[in-house]
Structure formats: C-alpha cells, structure tokens
N, C-alpha and C positions, 0 to 999 in steps of 0.2 A: 504494500500500500504506500502511495506517495501523497504528499501534501504540498501543493504549489499554490501560491497566491498570485492572482492576475490583477494587474492595475490597468484598466482600460484607458486611463488618461481622460483629458477633457474631450467631450464629444458634442457634436452638433445635434442637441436634443432640445425639446421644448423646455424641459426642466432647467437646462443650462441657460437658455435664452431668458427664462423668467428670472433666474438668479443673477445673471450678468448681461443685462440688455445691451450694453455698449460693446460687448465682445465681438470681434470680427469672426463671424461664423464661417467664413471661407478658410480660416486657419485651423478649424477644429476637425477632428477625425469624424468620418461618417460612421454611424453605428453598424451598418452592414459590412464595412471594411474591417472594423474591429472584430466583429463576430466571425468573419472568415479567418482572420489571424488566430483567434482563439480556437476555432475548430481544427485548424491545421496543427496547432500545438497539442491539443488534447489527443489527436489521432496518433501521435508518436512521441509521447512524453519521455520515453527512455533515451531518446537521442539528443536531448538538448538541455534538460534541467534536472538537477539533483533534488531530492526530497527537501522541502523546506525553502525552496527558492522563491523569490518574489520577481515576477516577470512584468516588465512594463511593455504592454502590447504595442505602444507607439514605436518602440525600438525594434520590433520584429518585422522582417521583410514581409511584404504582402503575401508571398507564397509559403510562408512558414520559415522555420529556422534553416540555416544553411546545412 
C-alpha cells in the first residue's frame, strides 16, 4: 500500500474565481488537464513516486511522468 499526496495547484474553477476575482484565469490550470495528469500518475505509481511523496501536479508533464 502506498500513500501519495497530490496538490492540484490553482485551477480555473468557479470557486477560485469567486475567491480571487482579479486573478488572471488564463494563467490557471484547466481542471480537465489536471485530472489527466492525475490519472496518468495513478495508473503507474510504482514508476515515479515513493510512498509518502507529495506531488505537485502542475510540475508533471501532460502525458505523465517521464
């Protein structure tokens, strides 16, 4: 069993817009892109992260880890 923490970072969501109305939404991650990165990481956790790791999804390439 592994335990890994995923940090999605700031995303272009309505909740973010409500909390930070002056934020430039063009600079924020799209939720569907973040979800694809997360799915790629979950599919092969043994190849990229030790148990207990904290992963910032914004730093992960769109196709998953190298």
